[in-house]
N, C-alpha and C positions, 0 to 999 in steps of 0.2 A: 560335785560328783561328775566324773567324766563319762563318756559314752559307754565305755566297757563296763564300768560299774553299774550304770543304768540298765544295761542289757542283762547283767547277772541278776539284778534286783527284779526285773520283769520275769525272768525265768523262775526265780524262787517264789514269785507271787502267783504262779500258775500258768504263765504263757509257755508254749513249747519253745524249743531252741530257735526255730525259724521265725516264729512270731516275735520273739524278743529282739532278734537282730533287725528284722524289718521295721519294727515299731521305732526303734531308736535311730537306726542309720537311714531309714527311708524317709523320716520326717522332713529333712531339708528338700526332698524331691516330691513332696506332696502326698506321702503315704501317712495317713493318720492311723491311730491305734485300731480302729474298726477295720480298715482295709488291711492293715498288717495282720490282724487276726485271721481274716478270711483268706488272704494269700498264703499265710504261713501254715495254716491248718494241714493242708495235704503234704507239705514238705517235711513236717516233723517225723521223727523216728525213721529217718532214711527213706523218704518218699512213700507216703501212704502206709507207714508201718511195715515196709518191706525190708528194712535194715540196710538199705542201699546208702547212697551218699548222705553223710551227716547233714541234718537240716540246717545247722548253723553255717556250714560251708556252702550249701545250696543257696541259702538266703543271702549270704555275703556276696556271692556271685551275681545274684539278682540286683543287689544294691550297686555293684560295679556297673551294671547295665544302666541303672537309673542315673548314675553319676557321670556317665560318659558324655563328653561335650557334644552338643548338637551341631548339625551341619556337616557331618562327615559323610563321605560316600559310604553307601551301605556295606559294600564289600570291605572297605577299609575299616569301618566300625566293627564289623564281625571279627575281622582278623585281630584288631587291636584288643577287643574284649576277650577273645580266645586266649591271647598271650597273657593278659592280665589275670584271667581266671585260672589259667594253668599255673601261673606263679603263686597265686594265693593258695591253691590246692597243694602245690608242691611244698610250700612252706608249712602248711598245716600238717601234711604228711611227714615232714621232717621232724616235727615235734612229737607226733603220736604214732607214726608208722603206717598210718592208713587214713583214708577219708570215709571209710565204710562204717556206718553206724553199728552193724552187728559185730564188727571186729573191734571197734572202739569199746563197746559195752561187754565184749567177750560173751555175748549171748545173742541169739537170733530172735528179735522181737516178732518176726513173721511166723514163728512156730509157737504152738501152745506151751511146749516145755521151756522154750527160750523166754517167752513172755512171763511165765510163772517164775522163772529164776530172776528175771529183771525186777519183778514186783517184790518177791521174797527177800532178795538181797539189797533192794533199794538202789539198784545200779544207776538209775537216772539221776537221783539225788546225789549219789556218790561221785559220779564221773562227769556228768553233763555240764555242770558249772565251769569246769576246767576247759572243756571243749568250746563252750560258748565264749568264755573269756579269751581264749587263744584265737578263735575265729574273729572275734570283735577287734582284738588288738592288731591282728594282721590287716584286717579290712581298714582300720583307722589309718594305717600307713599309706594306703592308696587314695585316701580321700582328703579334701581340704578340711581344716578345722571348722 
């Protein structure tokens, strides 16, 4: 099973999108499942359930930071990471039209009516595996095997 498949499996086992990405892709950088769960908790559902940047995208960008080679000048490291993060986000947006959770789900999880629609129509189960799969696949291209 590859990393993308493992990530989807974790999502379907109860992890949120962020936790799934961090647990699988963070492992080579010292992130265990417990730490991934704690770090990913507030990123899911678009940053604290605000419907902002998709948690899978946010966590993928965090992993890019973990994977960045050590010893770089801080300004150089920030600039390098910004370019890579922008490329990842642009590629995800190219597939889905946006990186915003509320737009991806077509419902705003930060509102009562949006949350009710998401639950009623099971939008997370319907859509998020695709978003997690695509974020994981894009992230994989930036990381060593």
